[in-house]
All heavy atoms as a GROMACS GRO file, in nm:
protein
  606
    1MET      N    1  10.551  12.138   9.753
    1MET     CA    2  10.548  12.033   9.653
    1MET      C    3  10.638  11.918   9.699
    1MET      O    4  10.749  11.940   9.744
    1MET     CB    5  10.594  12.089   9.520
    1MET     CG    6  10.594  11.988   9.409
    1MET     SD    7  10.627  12.068   9.251
    1MET     CE    8  10.503  11.990   9.155
    2THR      N    9  10.592  11.797   9.684
    2THR     CA   10  10.665  11.679   9.725
    2THR      C   11  10.749  11.625   9.608
    2THR      O   12  10.700  11.616   9.496
    2THR     CB   13  10.568  11.568   9.772
    2THR    OG1   14  10.486  11.622   9.874
    2THR    CG2   15  10.642  11.448   9.823
    3ALA      N   16  10.873  11.588   9.638
    3ALA     CA   17  10.959  11.530   9.535
    3ALA      C   18  10.913  11.388   9.504
    3ALA      O   19  10.874  11.314   9.593
    3ALA     CB   20  11.103  11.529   9.582
    4ILE      N   21  10.920  11.351   9.378
    4ILE     CA   22  10.882  11.217   9.336
    4ILE      C   23  11.010  11.138   9.311
    4ILE      O   24  11.097  11.181   9.236
    4ILE     CB   25  10.798  11.220   9.207
    4ILE    CG1   26  10.664  11.287   9.236
    4ILE    CG2   27  10.776  11.079   9.152
    4ILE    CD1   28  10.576  11.303   9.113
    5GLU      N   29  11.020  11.023   9.377
    5GLU     CA   30  11.136  10.937   9.356
    5GLU      C   31  11.134  10.884   9.214
    5GLU      O   32  11.030  10.842   9.163
    5GLU     CB   33  11.133  10.821   9.456
    5GLU     CG   34  11.256  10.736   9.453
    5GLU     CD   35  11.256  10.628   9.558
    5GLU    OE1   36  11.152  10.603   9.619
    5GLU    OE2   37  11.362  10.567   9.576
    6THR      N   38  11.250  10.886   9.151
    6THR     CA   39  11.260  10.840   9.013
    6THR      C   40  11.392  10.764   8.992
    6THR      O   41  11.492  10.801   9.052
    6THR     CB   42  11.250  10.957   8.914
    6THR    OG1   43  11.264  10.906   8.781
    6THR    CG2   44  11.356  11.062   8.939
    7PRO      N   45  11.391  10.662   8.907
    7PRO     CA   46  11.514  10.590   8.876
    7PRO      C   47  11.590  10.653   8.759
    7PRO      O   48  11.694  10.603   8.718
    7PRO     CB   49  11.463  10.451   8.839
    7PRO     CG   50  11.331  10.478   8.775
    7PRO     CD   51  11.273  10.594   8.855
    8CYS      N   52  11.540  10.762   8.706
    8CYS     CA   53  11.600  10.825   8.588
    8CYS      C   54  11.744  10.866   8.615
    8CYS      O   55  11.773  10.928   8.716
    8CYS     CB   56  11.519  10.946   8.546
    8CYS     SG   57  11.583  11.026   8.398
    9ILE      N   58  11.834  10.830   8.522
    9ILE     CA   59  11.974  10.872   8.530
    9ILE      C   60  12.014  10.953   8.408
    9ILE      O   61  12.130  10.966   8.375
    9ILE     CB   62  12.069  10.751   8.550
    9ILE    CG1   63  12.058  10.653   8.433
    9ILE    CG2   64  12.042  10.682   8.683
    9ILE    CD1   65  12.166  10.547   8.433
   10LEU      N   66  11.913  11.006   8.338
   10LEU     CA   67  11.933  11.093   8.223
   10LEU      C   68  12.001  11.026   8.105
   10LEU      O   69  12.073  11.089   8.029
   10LEU     CB   70  12.007  11.221   8.264
   10LEU     CG   71  11.941  11.300   8.377
   10LEU    CD1   72  12.030  11.416   8.418
   10LEU    CD2   73  11.803  11.347   8.339
   11VAL      N   74  11.977  10.897   8.091
   11VAL     CA   75  12.019  10.822   7.972
   11VAL      C   76  11.889  10.771   7.911
   11VAL      O   77  11.846  10.661   7.936
   11VAL     CB   78  12.112  10.704   8.007
   11VAL    CG1   79  12.145  10.623   7.882
   11VAL    CG2   80  12.238  10.754   8.073
   12CYS      N   81  11.824  10.856   7.835
   12CYS     CA   82  11.690  10.827   7.785
   12CYS      C   83  11.696  10.773   7.643
   12CYS      O   84  11.697  10.850   7.547
   12CYS     CB   85  11.604  10.952   7.793
   12CYS     SG   86  11.597  11.020   7.960
   13SER      N   87  11.704  10.642   7.634
   13SER     CA   88  11.710  10.575   7.505
   13SER      C   89  11.650  10.436   7.525
   13SER      O   90  11.685  10.366   7.620
   13SER     CB   91  11.854  10.565   7.458
   13SER     OG   92  11.860  10.507   7.331
   14ILE      N   93  11.559  10.398   7.438
   14ILE     CA   94  11.486  10.271   7.453
   14ILE      C   95  11.552  10.160   7.372
   14ILE      O   96  11.581  10.177   7.254
   14ILE     CB   97  11.339  10.288   7.410
   14ILE    CG1   98  11.270  10.399   7.491
   14ILE    CG2   99  11.262  10.157   7.421
   14ILE    CD1  100  11.257  10.372   7.640
   15ASP      N  101  11.573  10.046   7.437
   15ASP     CA  102  11.621   9.925   7.370
   15ASP      C  103  11.503   9.869   7.291
   15ASP      O  104  11.401   9.831   7.350
   15ASP     CB  105  11.669   9.825   7.475
   15ASP     CG  106  11.711   9.691   7.417
   15ASP    OD1  107  11.747   9.685   7.299
   15ASP    OD2  108  11.708   9.591   7.493
   16MET      N  109  11.514   9.867   7.161
   16MET     CA  110  11.402   9.824   7.077
   16MET      C  111  11.368   9.677   7.094
   16MET      O  112  11.256   9.636   7.068
   16MET     CB  113  11.432   9.856   6.930
   16MET     CG  114  11.452  10.005   6.903
   16MET     SD  115  11.322  10.109   6.974
   16MET     CE  116  11.189  10.074   6.861
   17GLU      N  117  11.463   9.595   7.140
   17GLU     CA  118  11.437   9.453   7.159
   17GLU      C  119  11.353   9.427   7.285
   17GLU      O  120  11.259   9.350   7.283
   17GLU     CB  121  11.568   9.376   7.168
   17GLU     CG  122  11.550   9.225   7.169
   17GLU     CD  123  11.682   9.152   7.160
   17GLU    OE1  124  11.769   9.195   7.084
   17GLU    OE2  125  11.695   9.050   7.229
   18THR      N  126  11.389   9.491   7.395
   18THR     CA  127  11.318   9.467   7.521
   18THR      C  128  11.211   9.571   7.551
   18THR      O  129  11.118   9.543   7.626
   18THR     CB  130  11.417   9.468   7.640
   18THR    OG1  131  11.475   9.599   7.650
   18THR    CG2  132  11.523   9.362   7.626
   19GLY      N  133  11.225   9.690   7.494
   19GLY     CA  134  11.131   9.798   7.522
   19GLY      C  135  11.166   9.875   7.649
   19GLY      O  136  11.090   9.960   7.693
   20TYR      N  137  11.282   9.846   7.708
   20TYR     CA  138  11.324   9.912   7.831
   20TYR      C  139  11.424  10.024   7.802
   20TYR      O  140  11.507  10.012   7.711
   20TYR     CB  141  11.390   9.813   7.927
   20TYR     CG  142  11.303   9.698   7.969
   20TYR    CD1  143  11.356   9.570   7.980
   20TYR    CD2  144  11.168   9.715   7.998
   20TYR    CE1  145  11.277   9.463   8.019
   20TYR    CE2  146  11.089   9.608   8.036
   20TYR     CZ  147  11.144   9.482   8.047
   20TYR     OH  148  11.066   9.377   8.085
   21CYS      N  149  11.419  10.128   7.884
   21CYS     CA  150  11.517  10.235   7.874
   21CYS      C  151  11.654  10.181   7.915
   21CYS      O  152  11.665  10.109   8.015
   21CYS     CB  153  11.476  10.350   7.965
   21CYS     SG  154  11.600  10.480   7.979
   22PHE      N  155  11.758  10.214   7.840
   22PHE     CA  156  11.893  10.170   7.873
   22PHE      C  157  11.939  10.224   8.007
   22PHE      O  158  12.018  10.162   8.076
   22PHE     CB  159  11.993  10.217   7.766
   22PHE     CG  160  11.979  10.146   7.635
   22PHE    CD1  161  11.937  10.216   7.524
   22PHE    CD2  162  12.008  10.012   7.624
   22PHE    CE1  163  11.925  10.152   7.401
   22PHE    CE2  164  11.997   9.947   7.502
   22PHE     CZ  165  11.954  10.017   7.391
   23GLY      N  166  11.892  10.342   8.044
   23GLY     CA  167  11.937  10.406   8.168
   23GLY      C  168  11.865  10.358   8.292
   23GLY      O  169  11.928  10.325   8.392
   24CYS      N  170  11.732  10.351   8.287
   24CYS     CA  171  11.657  10.321   8.409
   24CYS      C  172  11.581  10.189   8.406
   24CYS      O  173  11.543  10.138   8.511
   24CYS     CB  174  11.561  10.435   8.440
   24CYS     SG  175  11.423  10.451   8.323
   25GLY      N  176  11.553  10.137   8.288
   25GLY     CA  177  11.482  10.010   8.279
   25GLY      C  178  11.331  10.022   8.266
   25GLY      O  179  11.262   9.922   8.254
   26ARG      N  180  11.279  10.145   8.265
   26ARG     CA  181  11.135  10.161   8.250
   26ARG      C  182  11.095  10.156   8.103
   26ARG      O  183  11.176  10.177   8.014
   26ARG     CB  184  11.089  10.296   8.308
   26ARG     CG  185  11.108  10.306   8.456
   26ARG     CD  186  11.066  10.441   8.510
   26ARG     NE  187  11.157  10.545   8.461
   26ARG     CZ  188  11.135  10.675   8.476
   26ARG    NH1  189  11.026  10.720   8.536
   26ARG    NH2  190  11.222  10.763   8.429
   27THR      N  191  10.967  10.128   8.078
   27THR     CA  192  10.912  10.132   7.943
   27THR      C  193  10.872  10.275   7.910
   27THR      O  194  10.861  10.361   7.999
   27THR     CB  195  10.788  10.042   7.930
   27THR    OG1  196  10.683  10.097   8.012
   27THR    CG2  197  10.817   9.898   7.969
   28ARG      N  198  10.846  10.301   7.782
   28ARG     CA  199  10.800  10.435   7.742
   28ARG      C  200  10.673  10.474   7.817
   28ARG      O  201  10.659  10.587   7.862
   28ARG     CB  202  10.771  10.440   7.592
   28ARG     CG  203  10.892  10.438   7.504
   28ARG     CD  204  10.846  10.441   7.357
   28ARG     NE  205  10.950  10.397   7.268
   28ARG     CZ  206  11.032  10.480   7.206
   28ARG    NH1  207  11.021  10.608   7.223
   28ARG    NH2  208  11.125  10.433   7.126
   29ASP      N  209  10.580  10.382   7.826
   29ASP     CA  210  10.454  10.411   7.895
   29ASP      C  211  10.478  10.444   8.042
   29ASP      O  212  10.418  10.538   8.095
   29ASP     CB  213  10.357  10.294   7.884
   29ASP     CG  214  10.301  10.278   7.743
   29ASP    OD1  215  10.307  10.374   7.663
   29ASP    OD2  216  10.250  10.168   7.713
   30GLU      N  217  10.564  10.367   8.107
   30GLU     CA  218  10.593  10.393   8.248
   30GLU      C  219  10.658  10.529   8.267
   30GLU      O  220  10.624  10.602   8.361
   30GLU     CB  221  10.682  10.283   8.305
   30GLU     CG  222  10.612  10.151   8.318
   30GLU     CD  223  10.703  10.033   8.342
   30GLU    OE1  224  10.827  10.045   8.322
   30GLU    OE2  225  10.652   9.926   8.380
   31ILE      N  226  10.749  10.564   8.178
   31ILE     CA  227  10.814  10.695   8.186
   31ILE      C  228  10.711  10.806   8.171
   31ILE      O  229  10.709  10.901   8.248
   31ILE     CB  230  10.925  10.707   8.079
   31ILE    CG1  231  11.040  10.611   8.111
   31ILE    CG2  232  10.975  10.851   8.069
   31ILE    CD1  233  11.140  10.592   7.999
   32GLY      N  234  10.623  10.791   8.074
   32GLY     CA  235  10.521  10.892   8.049
   32GLY      C  236  10.419  10.906   8.159
   32GLY      O  237  10.368  11.015   8.185
   33GLU      N  238  10.389  10.798   8.228
   33GLU     CA  239  10.287  10.798   8.332
   33GLU      C  240  10.344  10.815   8.472
   33GLU      O  241  10.270  10.820   8.570
   33GLU     CB  242  10.208  10.667   8.326
   33GLU     CG  243  10.133  10.649   8.195
   33GLU     CD  244  10.079  10.508   8.176
   33GLU    OE1  245  10.096  10.424   8.266
   33GLU    OE2  246  10.021  10.483   8.070
   34TRP      N  247  10.477  10.824   8.484
   34TRP     CA  248  10.545  10.821   8.613
   34TRP      C  249  10.488  10.920   8.714
   34TRP      O  250  10.461  10.885   8.828
   34TRP     CB  251  10.694  10.843   8.594
   34TRP     CG  252  10.775  10.801   8.712
   34TRP    CD1  253  10.836  10.883   8.802
   34TRP    CD2  254  10.803  10.668   8.753
   34TRP    NE1  255  10.902  10.808   8.897
   34TRP    CE2  256  10.883  10.675   8.869
   34TRP    CE3  257  10.769  10.542   8.705
   34TRP    CZ2  258  10.929  10.564   8.935
   34TRP    CZ3  259  10.815  10.430   8.771
   34TRP    CH2  260  10.893  10.441   8.885
   35THR      N  261  10.470  11.044   8.674
   35THR     CA  262  10.424  11.146   8.769
   35THR      C  263  10.279  11.128   8.811
   35THR      O  264  10.239  11.178   8.916
   35THR     CB  265  10.445  11.288   8.714
   35THR    OG1  266  10.374  11.301   8.591
   35THR    CG2  267  10.593  11.318   8.692
   36SER      N  268  10.200  11.057   8.734
   36SER     CA  269  10.060  11.036   8.771
   36SER      C  270  10.038  10.903   8.844
   36SER      O  271   9.927  10.877   8.890
   36SER     CB  272   9.971  11.043   8.647
   36SER     OG  273  10.003  10.941   8.555
   37MET      N  274  10.142  10.821   8.857
   37MET     CA  275  10.131  10.694   8.929
   37MET      C  276  10.128  10.717   9.080
   37MET      O  277  10.179  10.818   9.128
   37MET     CB  278  10.251  10.604   8.899
   37MET     CG  279  10.254  10.547   8.763
   37MET     SD  280  10.403  10.442   8.749
   37MET     CE  281  10.384  10.386   8.584
   38THR      N  282  10.075  10.620   9.150
   38THR     CA  283  10.080  10.625   9.296
   38THR      C  284  10.221  10.590   9.341
   38THR      O  285  10.298  10.527   9.267
   38THR     CB  286   9.982  10.525   9.359
   38THR    OG1  287  10.023  10.392   9.322
   38THR    CG2  288   9.838  10.549   9.313
   39ALA      N  289  10.255  10.629   9.462
   39ALA     CA  290  10.387  10.597   9.517
   39ALA      C  291  10.408  10.446   9.521
   39ALA      O  292  10.516  10.397   9.490
   39ALA     CB  293  10.404  10.658   9.655
   40SER      N  294  10.305  10.371   9.557
   40SER     CA  295  10.320  10.226   9.563
   40SER      C  296  10.338  10.167   9.423
   40SER      O  297  10.414  10.072   9.405
   40SER     CB  298  10.201  10.160   9.634
   40SER     OG  299  10.082  10.183   9.562
   41GLY      N  300  10.272  10.223   9.324
   41GLY     CA  301  10.290  10.178   9.185
   41GLY      C  302  10.432  10.202   9.137
   41GLY      O  303  10.492  10.116   9.073
   42ARG      N  304  10.486  10.320   9.171
   42ARG     CA  305  10.624  10.349   9.134
   42ARG      C  306  10.721  10.254   9.203
   42ARG      O  307  10.816  10.205   9.143
   42ARG     CB  308  10.659  10.495   9.167
   42ARG     CG  309  10.591  10.594   9.075
   42ARG     CD  310  10.644  10.734   9.093
   42ARG     NE  311  10.619  10.789   9.224
   42ARG     CZ  312  10.512  10.859   9.259
   42ARG    NH1  313  10.418  10.884   9.170
   42ARG    NH2  314  10.498  10.905   9.382
   43ARG      N  315  10.696  10.225   9.332
   43ARG     CA  316  10.785  10.132   9.405
   43ARG      C  317  10.781   9.992   9.346
   43ARG      O  318  10.884   9.924   9.338
   43ARG     CB  319  10.748  10.129   9.553
   43ARG     CG  320  10.799  10.249   9.631
   43ARG     CD  321  10.785  10.229   9.780
   43ARG     NE  322  10.646  10.215   9.822
   43ARG     CZ  323  10.566  10.317   9.854
   43ARG    NH1  324  10.611  10.440   9.850
   43ARG    NH2  325  10.442  10.294   9.891
   44GLU      N  326  10.664   9.947   9.304
   44GLU     CA  327  10.652   9.814   9.242
   44GLU      C  328  10.738   9.806   9.115
   44GLU      O  329  10.809   9.708   9.093
   44GLU     CB  330  10.507   9.783   9.208
   44GLU     CG  331  10.421   9.750   9.326
   44GLU     CD  332  10.275   9.727   9.287
   44GLU    OE1  333  10.248   9.694   9.170
   44GLU    OE2  334  10.189   9.743   9.375
   45ILE      N  335  10.729   9.909   9.034
   45ILE     CA  336  10.809   9.911   8.911
   45ILE      C  337  10.958   9.919   8.944
   45ILE      O  338  11.039   9.847   8.886
   45ILE     CB  339  10.766  10.029   8.820
   45ILE    CG1  340  10.626  10.002   8.767
   45ILE    CG2  341  10.866  10.049   8.706
   45ILE    CD1  342  10.561  10.119   8.698
   46MET      N  343  10.994  10.003   9.039
   46MET     CA  344  11.135  10.020   9.074
   46MET      C  345  11.194   9.889   9.127
   46MET      O  346  11.313   9.863   9.105
   46MET     CB  347  11.152  10.133   9.175
   46MET     CG  348  11.131  10.268   9.107
   46MET     SD  349  11.143  10.411   9.214
   46MET     CE  350  11.310  10.404   9.268
   47ALA      N  351  11.114   9.806   9.190
   47ALA     CA  352  11.164   9.676   9.238
   47ALA      C  353  11.200   9.584   9.121
   47ALA      O  354  11.287   9.497   9.136
   47ALA     CB  355  11.060   9.610   9.327
   48GLU      N  356  11.137   9.603   9.007
   48GLU     CA  357  11.162   9.519   8.888
   48GLU      C  358  11.281   9.567   8.804
   48GLU      O  359  11.332   9.493   8.721
   48GLU     CB  360  11.039   9.518   8.798
   48GLU     CG  361  10.916   9.459   8.860
   48GLU     CD  362  10.794   9.475   8.769
   48GLU    OE1  363  10.812   9.501   8.648
   48GLU    OE2  364  10.683   9.462   8.820
   49LEU      N  365  11.324   9.691   8.823
   49LEU     CA  366  11.421   9.752   8.733
   49LEU      C  367  11.557   9.682   8.728
   49LEU      O  368  11.612   9.666   8.619
   49LEU     CB  369  11.437   9.900   8.765
   49LEU     CG  370  11.310   9.983   8.747
   49LEU    CD1  371  11.338  10.129   8.779
   49LEU    CD2  372  11.250   9.967   8.609
   50PRO      N  373  11.615   9.638   8.840
   50PRO     CA  374  11.745   9.570   8.829
   50PRO      C  375  11.741   9.448   8.737
   50PRO      O  376  11.830   9.428   8.655
   50PRO     CB  377  11.777   9.531   8.974
   50PRO     CG  378  11.705   9.633   9.056
   50PRO     CD  379  11.576   9.657   8.980
   51ALA      N  380  11.635   9.368   8.747
   51ALA     CA  381  11.622   9.250   8.659
   51ALA      C  382  11.603   9.292   8.514
   51ALA      O  383  11.657   9.230   8.423
   51ALA     CB  384  11.507   9.163   8.706
   52ARG      N  385  11.525   9.396   8.493
   52ARG     CA  386  11.503   9.444   8.356
   52ARG      C  387  11.634   9.490   8.292
   52ARG      O  388  11.659   9.463   8.175
   52ARG     CB  389  11.405   9.561   8.355
   52ARG     CG  390  11.263   9.524   8.389
   52ARG     CD  391  11.181   9.648   8.380
   52ARG     NE  392  11.043   9.626   8.418
   52ARG     CZ  393  10.948   9.719   8.408
   52ARG    NH1  394  10.980   9.840   8.362
   52ARG    NH2  395  10.826   9.693   8.445
   53LEU      N  396  11.715   9.562   8.368
   53LEU     CA  397  11.839   9.616   8.313
   53LEU      C  398  11.936   9.505   8.272
   53LEU      O  399  12.017   9.525   8.182
   53LEU     CB  400  11.904   9.713   8.411
   53LEU     CG  401  11.832   9.848   8.422
   53LEU    CD1  402  11.889   9.929   8.537
   53LEU    CD2  403  11.842   9.925   8.291
   54THR      N  404  11.927   9.389   8.334
   54THR     CA  405  12.014   9.278   8.292
   54THR      C  406  11.970   9.224   8.157
   54THR      O  407  12.050   9.162   8.087
   54THR     CB  408  12.016   9.164   8.396
   54THR    OG1  409  11.886   9.109   8.408
   54THR    CG2  410  12.066   9.214   8.531
   55ALA      N  411  11.844   9.247   8.119
   55ALA     CA  412  11.792   9.198   7.992
   55ALA      C  413  11.829   9.290   7.875
   55ALA      O  414  11.823   9.248   7.760
   55ALA     CB  415  11.639   9.185   7.999
   56VAL      N  416  11.868   9.412   7.905
   56VAL     CA  417  11.904   9.508   7.800
   56VAL      C  418  12.036   9.463   7.738
   56VAL      O  419  12.134   9.438   7.806
   56VAL     CB  420  11.916   9.650   7.859
   56VAL    CG1  421  11.968   9.747   7.754
   56VAL    CG2  422  11.782   9.697   7.912
   57LYS      N  423  12.037   9.452   7.605
   57LYS     CA  424  12.153   9.399   7.533
   57LYS      C  425  12.266   9.499   7.520
   57LYS      O  426  12.381   9.467   7.539
   57LYS     CB  427  12.112   9.353   7.393
   57LYS     CG  428  12.005   9.247   7.392
   57LYS     CD  429  12.055   9.118   7.448
   57LYS     CE  430  11.948   9.013   7.437
   57LYS     NZ  431  11.943   8.924   7.549
   58ARG      N  432  12.234   9.621   7.483
   58ARG     CA  433  12.336   9.723   7.461
   58ARG      C  434  12.335   9.819   7.578
   58ARG      O  435  12.230   9.866   7.620
   58ARG     CB  436  12.307   9.800   7.332
   58ARG     CG  437  12.409   9.907   7.302
   58ARG     CD  438  12.380   9.977   7.170
   58ARG     NE  439  12.255  10.050   7.169
   58ARG     CZ  440  12.240  10.176   7.208
   58ARG    NH1  441  12.342  10.244   7.254
   58ARG    NH2  442  12.124  10.235   7.201
   59LYS      N  443  12.449   9.846   7.631
   59LYS     CA  444  12.462   9.938   7.742
   59LYS      C  445  12.476  10.081   7.688
   59LYS      O  446  12.514  10.100   7.573
   59LYS     CB  447  12.583   9.902   7.828
   59LYS     CG  448  12.578   9.760   7.883
   59LYS     CD  449  12.456   9.739   7.968
   59LYS     CE  450  12.453   9.597   8.022
   59LYS     NZ  451  12.323   9.548   8.048
   60PRO      N  452  12.449  10.181   7.768
   60PRO     CA  453  12.463  10.320   7.721
   60PRO      C  454  12.604  10.347   7.669
   60PRO      O  455  12.701  10.296   7.724
   60PRO     CB  456  12.435  10.402   7.847
   60PRO     CG  457  12.360  10.312   7.937
   60PRO     CD  458  12.405  10.173   7.905
   61ARG      N  459  12.613  10.428   7.564
   61ARG     CA  460  12.742  10.461   7.505
   61ARG      C  461  12.813  10.574   7.578
   61ARG      O  462  12.930  10.594   7.560
   61ARG     CB  463  12.725  10.498   7.359
   61ARG     CG  464  12.695  10.376   7.274
   61ARG     CD  465  12.680  10.417   7.132
   61ARG     NE  466  12.540  10.459   7.116
   61ARG     CZ  467  12.491  10.515   7.008
   61ARG    NH1  468  12.567  10.541   6.906
   61ARG    NH2  469  12.365  10.549   7.002
   62ARG      N  470  12.742  10.647   7.658
   62ARG     CA  471  12.806  10.756   7.730
   62ARG      C  472  12.807  10.727   7.879
   62ARG      O  473  12.728  10.647   7.928
   62ARG     CB  474  12.735  10.888   7.703
   62ARG     CG  475  12.594  10.889   7.754
   62ARG     CD  476  12.528  11.022   7.725
   62ARG     NE  477  12.392  11.018   7.779
   62ARG     CZ  478  12.301  11.105   7.754
   62ARG    NH1  479  12.328  11.206   7.675
   62ARG    NH2  480  12.182  11.096   7.806
   63GLU      N  481  12.897  10.791   7.947
   63GLU     CA  482  12.906  10.772   8.092
   63GLU      C  483  12.786  10.839   8.157
   63GLU      O  484  12.755  10.955   8.129
   63GLU     CB  485  13.036  10.834   8.143
   63GLU     CG  486  13.055  10.817   8.291
   63GLU     CD  487  13.186  10.874   8.340
   63GLU    OE1  488  13.222  10.986   8.299
   63GLU    OE2  489  13.254  10.806   8.417
   64THR      N  490  12.718  10.769   8.244
   64THR     CA  491  12.603  10.826   8.313
   64THR      C  492  12.649  10.913   8.429
   64THR      O  493  12.762  10.902   8.476
   64THR     CB  494  12.512  10.715   8.367
   64THR    OG1  495  12.584  10.641   8.466
   64THR    CG2  496  12.464  10.622   8.257
   65ARG      N  497  12.561  10.998   8.472
   65ARG     CA  498  12.592  11.084   8.586
   65ARG      C  499  12.625  11.000   8.708
   65ARG      O  500  12.720  11.028   8.781
   65ARG     CB  501  12.472  11.175   8.615
   65ARG     CG  502  12.493  11.268   8.731
   65ARG     CD  503  12.375  11.366   8.742
   65ARG     NE  504  12.394  11.456   8.853
   65ARG     CZ  505  12.334  11.443   8.969
   65ARG    NH1  506  12.249  11.344   8.991
   65ARG    NH2  507  12.357  11.529   9.068
   66ARG      N  508  12.550  10.894   8.730
   66ARG     CA  509  12.573  10.805   8.844
   66ARG      C  510  12.712  10.741   8.834
   66ARG      O  511  12.786  10.735   8.932
   66ARG     CB  512  12.464  10.698   8.849
   66ARG     CG  513  12.474  10.609   8.970
   66ARG     CD  514  12.360  10.509   8.975
   66ARG     NE  515  12.235  10.580   8.995
   66ARG     CZ  516  12.115  10.528   8.975
   66ARG    NH1  517  12.102  10.406   8.933
   66ARG    NH2  518  12.007  10.598   8.998
   67ALA      N  519  12.750  10.694   8.716
   67ALA     CA  520  12.880  10.631   8.697
   67ALA      C  521  12.993  10.732   8.715
   67ALA      O  522  13.096  10.702   8.776
   67ALA     CB  523  12.888  10.567   8.559
   68ARG      N  524  12.972  10.854   8.663
   68ARG     CA  525  13.073  10.958   8.678
   68ARG      C  526  13.093  10.993   8.825
   68ARG      O  527  13.207  11.006   8.872
   68ARG     CB  528  13.036  11.084   8.601
   68ARG     CG  529  13.141  11.195   8.612
   68ARG     CD  530  13.103  11.320   8.537
   68ARG     NE  531  12.969  11.370   8.562
   68ARG     CZ  532  12.933  11.442   8.670
   68ARG    NH1  533  13.020  11.472   8.761
   68ARG    NH2  534  12.809  11.484   8.683
   69MET      N  535  12.985  11.006   8.899
   69MET     CA  536  12.996  11.040   9.042
   69MET      C  537  13.067  10.928   9.118
   69MET      O  538  13.150  10.955   9.205
   69MET     CB  539  12.857  11.067   9.100
   69MET     CG  540  12.797  11.196   9.046
   69MET     SD  541  12.626  11.223   9.096
   69MET     CE  542  12.646  11.249   9.270
   70ALA      N  543  13.037  10.803   9.085
   70ALA     CA  544  13.104  10.690   9.150
   70ALA      C  545  13.253  10.691   9.117
   70ALA      O  546  13.338  10.668   9.204
   70ALA     CB  547  13.040  10.558   9.106
   71ARG      N  548  13.285  10.718   8.991
   71ARG     CA  549  13.426  10.723   8.950
   71ARG      C  550  13.498  10.836   9.024
   71ARG      O  551  13.610  10.816   9.074
   71ARG     CB  552  13.435  10.745   8.798
   71ARG     CG  553  13.578  10.754   8.746
   71ARG     CD  554  13.584  10.771   8.594
   71ARG     NE  555  13.499  10.873   8.539
   71ARG     CZ  556  13.524  11.006   8.544
   71ARG    NH1  557  13.633  11.051   8.602
   71ARG    NH2  558  13.440  11.091   8.487
   72GLU      N  559  13.435  10.949   9.035
   72GLU     CA  560  13.497  11.062   9.103
   72GLU      C  561  13.516  11.036   9.253
   72GLU      O  562  13.609  11.087   9.314
   72GLU     CB  563  13.416  11.189   9.081
   72GLU     CG  564  13.426  11.240   8.938
   72GLU     CD  565  13.331  11.355   8.909
   72GLU    OE1  566  13.247  11.390   8.994
   72GLU    OE2  567  13.342  11.410   8.798
   73ARG      N  568  13.428  10.957   9.312
   73ARG     CA  569  13.441  10.920   9.453
   73ARG      C  570  13.547  10.812   9.473
   73ARG      O  571  13.588  10.785   9.584
   73ARG     CB  572  13.308  10.868   9.508
   73ARG     CG  573  13.205  10.972   9.536
   73ARG     CD  574  13.088  10.916   9.614
   73ARG     NE  575  13.036  10.794   9.558
   73ARG     CZ  576  12.932  10.786   9.474
   73ARG    NH1  577  12.870  10.893   9.436
   73ARG    NH2  578  12.892  10.669   9.429
   74GLY      N  579  13.584  10.746   9.362
   74GLY     CA  580  13.682  10.640   9.370
   74GLY      C  581  13.621  10.504   9.400
   74GLY      O  582  13.691  10.412   9.440
   75ASP      N  583  13.489  10.491   9.381
   75ASP     CA  584  13.423  10.362   9.401
   75ASP      C  585  13.473  10.259   9.301
   75ASP      O  586  13.505  10.293   9.188
   75ASP     CB  587  13.271  10.374   9.385
   75ASP     CG  588  13.208  10.461   9.492
   75ASP    OD1  589  13.279  10.501   9.588
   75ASP    OD2  590  13.088  10.491   9.480
   76GLN      N  591  13.479  10.137   9.341
   76GLN     CA  592  13.520  10.028   9.252
   76GLN      C  593  13.399   9.982   9.174
   76GLN      O  594  13.288   9.980   9.226
   76GLN     CB  595  13.577   9.911   9.332
   76GLN     CG  596  13.703   9.947   9.407
   76GLN     CD  597  13.815   9.988   9.315
   76GLN    OE1  598  13.836   9.927   9.212
   76GLN    NE2  599  13.888  10.092   9.352
   77PRO      N  600  13.415   9.942   9.047
   77PRO     CA  601  13.302   9.895   8.964
   77PRO      C  602  13.243   9.766   9.016
   77PRO      O  603  13.299   9.692   9.085
   77PRO     CB  604  13.361   9.875   8.826
   77PRO     CG  605  13.509   9.886   8.840
   77PRO     CD  606  13.540   9.941   8.975
   0.00000   0.00000   0.00000
């Protein structure tokens, strides 16, 4: 079985204003269809995610796994 690349960081909550997930920036439909999308379709969406995340008004209230790992490594914000 081949692993599917995903932007999910386990912060699954949708911003009602933008419709984007606070954690990854995908829409509900994109999240639901992710495993059935083509690899190129997933890459196209992933290219848009950084810009989408800047549009999200409220940031996650809990520390994400990615942020915790960076903090533990001593990475600067």
